[in-house]
N, C-alpha and C positions, 0 to 999 in steps of 0.2 A: 406448561411448553404449547407455545403458537406455532402449530406444524405448517399453517398459510406462511408465516414469515419464512420458515426452513423452506419451504418446497419455493418460494423466490428469490434464495441465495444462490452464487455460483456452484457452491459445494453439493447442494440438493437440487438443482436445476434439471427437469424432466424427470423428478421423483415424485410420483403421489405423495398426501398427505397421510394416507393409511401406511403406506409402503414404507415411509421414513420414520412413521412411530415403530414398526416392526423392525427395521436398521437400526435403531437407537439403541437398542437391546443389545444389540450383535456387536455394536462399536465401543461396549463399554462405557458409554455415557453418563457425565455426571454434570451437576451445574453449580457456578458457585457465585456468591455476589461480591463486590470488593466496592471499598468506598475509594472516594479520592486520593490520588497518590500513593496508593497502598499498591505493593511490588505485587506482581503476579508470579513471574519468574524472573530470576536476575542472575547475572553475570557467574559463568563457573559452574551452572548448574545442568543436570545433564537431562533433558526431558522425552516421554515416550507416546504424549499425549498433544493433538495442535488443540488450538482453542479456536470459535466462531464466538465474534460480540453479539451477545442476543440484542443487548442494548447498552446505550453509551458507546464511548469509545476507549481506546489507550494508545498508548504511545510506546514505540522504541525509541529506547534512551541509551545512545555511548557514553561511558564516563571514561573521563582521562584519567590516567596516572599521578598526574602533577596537583589533581582535584577540576573540578568543574564537569561539565556533561553538554552535549546536544542533543535534539531531538531529531534522531532518523529518518523515521516514519510517522507515521497515524494509521488507526485502523478504525474505519468507524463500523458502526451495524449493519452486520449481515456479511461480513468480510472475516477470513481468517487468519492465524500467525501462529509462527512455530514450526510450520509444515518441515522445513528444509533439515531446522537443527532435529527435529523428532525423528525423521527420516534417516540421520546416522546415528546408530547405538555409540552412546558414548560420547559423542562429540558435545564439547563445553560451550554455552552459549558464550558469545563473545559483550552483548547488551543485555538492557534491563529491560521487561516489558510493564509497562506501571499504568495504571490505572488513570487517564485525563481526566476521568471524573465516573459519577457512582456508575458503575458497569454490571452487567452479569454477564458471564463467559460459560458456555456448553464447552467441555473438552471432550472430545474423542481419541480412544487408541489408535494410533496410526499403524501399529501392529496388526490389529484388528479389521481396520478399515483399508490395509494392501492385502490382507489376507481374502480368498474369498472363500466365504462358507457352504457346507458341503451342499446345499442345495442350491448351489451355482446363479441365484437368483439375480435377472437383470439389471434390479436396481443399483446391486451393489457393486457391479459393471460399470454401471452408470458414474458412481460415486468416484471411483478408480479415473476415469476419465476424464470427470469436470475435475478433479483434483490438479492430473495433469496439464489441461489447460490452464487453470489459476496457476501454475508453479510456472508456464510460457511465459504467459501474459507480465507475471512481476520479473523473469529474465528479461526480458525485451524492455521492459522498464527501466531498469537498471543498467543495459545497454545502452540505452538512451541518453539518461543522468549522465554517464561516463565520456559517451562522446561531446555532448555540451558543455561539459567541467572540462575537457582537454587543452584546452588554452587557457593561458595564463591571463590572457585580456579579457575583461567584461564585455567590452562590445561583442567578439567575437562568442562569448557563452552566448550572450544573447540571442544574435543573430543566429547562430546554431539553433537555439529553443524555439524561436518566432518561426524559421524557416518549418521547423516538422510542422509546428501548431496550425501554419495555412495550408499544409500539405494533409494532415488531418482531419481539417474543418472543408478544403475544396476549396476556398476564398482566400485571399488577402485580408480580410478581414475575418477578426474571432476574439472570442471571449477566454481568456485564462482562468482555470480554476482556485486559481493562488492569490492572496495579499501580496502587496510587497514586501511585508519581513518574508513571508511564504517563499515568495519566489526568489529571494536574497538566497535563504537558507538551502533551498533547492540545486542554486548555481553555486554555491560556495563562496559567495562574495558581503561584504560588506551593505548591509542596508543604504548608507550615503552615498555608498560608491556606485552603487544598481540605479539609485534617484539619478545621479548628476551623470549619469553615462546614459539614460532614459531622454532626459531634457535635452542631451548633446544629440542622440540621433535624430531627436524632432526639430533641433534647430538645423541640424545636416539634410533634414530633409529624407530620412531613410523609413521614419515611423510617426504616425500621429496614432492618438491615445489618450483616453480619459479613462480612469482608475484601471478597470482590468478589463478595458476594450481596447482591441489594439487595431493597426490599417496598416500595412506594408504600403511602402511607397515605390512605384515605377518613375521610370526617367521621366515620363510625361507627366508624372506627379510634382516634380520639385524644378 
């Protein structure tokens, strides 16, 4: 187990390596490796463990009743998944968790995590605080996405997203973390429609862009 790696994750941030080693046994932790496309959790499952990706990555996949599916989320090494479902006993998953590539997952029992041990160790409290912050960030990100996709217009969705990015970066120029396909998926639009609208917005003098670097134009720029 790479305790140095764990100490740099959001879940174990602020906890020393030797403390992590001690607390893992308290959390009934165990590791498991998965091959690419192997299912980790399946829709309809009820779970009591959260997963922390040690290496590789996983996809959160929503399956449609009539066939087909869509990747709703992607979880990289160092991040967790399943915490919301694990925290609600008997709550069935509405999605699959699938290995996007060969990966290794550390599973932690949510009940053990949320129940402070008899010693009342400070690092156990810290994990609970870290988990609360992680959940808060995820909720804010979900709220932002809902705000961006509220309009039926592709342009308005882009304007909403770009406005947020400008605020976050503190500048009218910024780099987004998505490819064209990823941005289309995030905003819930077709890639072709997204590309066409970006071209129109640049022609209309609203933006300038190259690949994933964007600049929002003010009145004096057009």
